[in-house]
N, C-alpha and C positions, 0 to 999 in steps of 0.2 A: 635389053639383059638389065636386070636387077641388083647389083651389089652390095653387099655389106661389108664394110671394115670394119673389125672391132679394135679399136688401138689404145692404150693403156698410155698415163701421165706419169711418168716414173721418177723416182730422186735423182736428182744428178749428184750423184756420189761425188762427184772433184770437188762438193763445197760442204762436206761432213755427211754424217748420218746419224741424224737423233733419233733415238727408243720411247715410248710410252713405257709407264708402269708396267703395264702388263706384257711388255717385250715386242709388241708390234710397232711397224714404224711410225713417226708421228710425221706424218705427211706436210700437213699443216704448216710447222716448222720446217720444211728447206727447200731449197730451189728445185723446180723440175723441171724435164722436157718431154717430148712423145719418145716412146717406145723405139729404139732403132729399128728394130724387126718388124715394128707395124708400121713405122713411115716408109720400110722397103715394100711392104704388102698395100699401104696407100697406096704407093706410087704405081704397083702392077695394077690396081684397078682405074687409076687413070689414066694408063695407056692404054687398056680396054676400052675404058671411056673415049677415047680419042681415035679409036681401029673402029670401035662398032658403035657409039652414041649410047654407051650402059648408063645408067643412073648410078650414080655412088651415093649411100649413103656411111657415115661413119658412127659409130655407138659406142659410148665410153662406160664404164663403172668408175663412180668415184667420186671423192669431196667437188663441192660447187666450183671450186678453183681447178678443175679439170677442165671445165668449158674451156679454159683458153687453150687447151691442147686440140680442142673440135674446131676451136675458130682456126687454128691453125690448117689444120684439113681441109677449112673450105675456103683457106687463101691459097693453099696449092691446088683448088679445083675439083672438091669433092661439093656435092649439091645438095646436102640434109646432113643433119646434124642430132646425134639423139643422148642426150645426159641420164646415166642412170645414179640416182641417187637419193640415199633416206640414210638414216641413225641407223636401222636395225641393220644396215647390210654392212657399217662396219667393222673392220679384224675379222675379216673372211679369210680364208686361206681358199687354196686351187679348188676344190670340191664345192662349196659356198660362192665362190666367185662367179665360175661356170655354170653351178643351178642358176645365179640367178641374169646371168647373161642371157641362158636359153632361155627361161623365160620371159625376157625384152625382144628376143628375137621370134619370138612364136607369135608377138603382134604385126608381124613385117612380112611380106612377099619379097623372094630374094630366089637367084639362080645360084646364087655362088657367094660363099663366106669366106671369108680370107680375114686370116689373125698372122702376128706374127708368132715365130717358131716359139719363144721364150720370151718373158722379159727381165732387165737389167738388174732388178730390185729382189727377184726369187731363182730365176736359171733353172724352173721345173720343169719349163715344156709340156705341163700338162694339161693348161685352161683350154687350147684350143681341140685336144684331140676329145676331151669330157666336154665340150660345147657338143662335140659331132654326134658323143655315145647319147647325149640327153635329147637331141633332134632325130638318130636315128639318120643318121648321114655316112654317106662314105668322107674318106678321109682322107689327102696327101700330104705329108708331114715332109717341111726342109726342103721346099719347093726353092730351086738355083733356077729354074727358068719356066714358065708362064704361059701357055697357047689354048687359045678356045677353039675349035674346028666344030660348027654348027651344034648340035648342042650336046657337046662334051668337051672337056679341060684335057689337053697332054700338059703332062710335067714332068720335067729331070727334077729327080728327089735326090739331093746327095746321099752318097754312104761310100763312107772312107777315102778310097781315093778313085773312085770310079763315082758313077751316075746309075739312077736308073730311069726310064720313059716309064710311066705309069698313066696311064688314061683311066676317067671315070665320067659316069654321064652326068649331067646337073638334074636338081640341086646336089651338092656337095661344098665340104671346106677344107684350104688348103690353109698349111702355114708357114709363110712364107721366109727366107732368113735372109738377114740382112747384106746378103752378096748376091741378092738377088738381080739390084739394080742403083739405080743412086739417083734418088730422092730429087723433085726437081724444088727449084726454089719457091718462094710465094711470091705474089707477082703485086705491083702496085694498087693497081684495081680488084686485085683479090683482097688484097689486105681490107680495102676500103669496103667491100661486098660483104667480107668477112665482120669485121668489125659491125654495121648493120643488121645482118641476117640472126634470124629468130632461131636458138637453138632449142628443140623441144624436151622438155625434160619430166622422166618420169621417176617414180616410186614404188615402195611393196606392192601400193595395191593395181598399178598397170602393170606388175608381173603373173604371165599365164602358166597354168598349171604346175604352182613353186610352191610348197609347203613350208610352212617357218621355220619348220626342224632344221632344215637346210639353209637356213640362212644366216650370213653374219659371224659373231664371233662365237654364236652359241651353239650355231651348224657345222661348225668346223671343226669334222676331227682331228685334226693336227692341231697339237698345242706344242706351245713353246716353253719351251724350260729354261734356258738362258738366251740373252742376245747381249751381245757388245760390239762395240766398233772395232776398226783393224788395231791387234796387240802389236802396239811398237815395240822391234828389236832393241836393242842393248848392241852396243858398238863393237861388239865382241871382242876378243884376246889379240893383243899388235904384238907383234915381236921382231928384231931387227938379231937374223941369225949373223955369227962371223962367216960363212962362208954360204956358199949354195949346198953343200953336202950337208951341212949341219940343220939347213932349213928341212933339206928332203927327212934326214933323220926324227928332226924334231914335230913332220906330218904324221911321219910313218908310228910315231909312239902314240901321237895322238888318236888315230884309226884303232889302234890295237888297246886304247886304253876304254876308247865307247864300242869293243868288239864287232869293228869293222871288217876287220882283218883279220 
């Protein structure tokens, strides 16, 4: 069994968010981590490797420093790593990103593709299903449990306060929830091996069946009108009522003033 896990290096928002003049994230100026949903997807692939001896390849699109996330994946137990990076791919929205990743995946043999449900820097949950559409694959999203039986996958798909049990024949694509599992830690030996491992690097020329008009910022139909960091709220109005009744009356008056009641 061959599994490809698509991961993304995302900004660690605890360290603050920075933007370029065109409204896109200045990823090079921010601390970065592996996207949590993607890490859960990687752990699911590694569990299938433990169970069936699967070969796990991790693939990411990003700046050269995204290789750090790939080395983390290798240290956790992945077998191969591929970095797709090129200046012409910068500023991509979900459409251009999924087009790029699908173009890279056409170079690979796979039985199963696993992506995270969504990335914490965009929260769109679009890229995984779009990749499946580009490749003509069935997709099962919001996976909270994954099992493999023969040539099919059996997935518990989260849905409101319950779940669906969905089966699909491989090859197919699954998007994983961070609640799917608890990812394993890197091992000392794994870290040592990952530092020495060779990461395959692909650029625009390595993408198959992809038109330039669908790549990068120019190929992104999503246009950013305005972007900003979190807007800080003021302290608000503070009062010290003479009695609970006065406090209640003041709140009711404010509700009426704002037409809430």
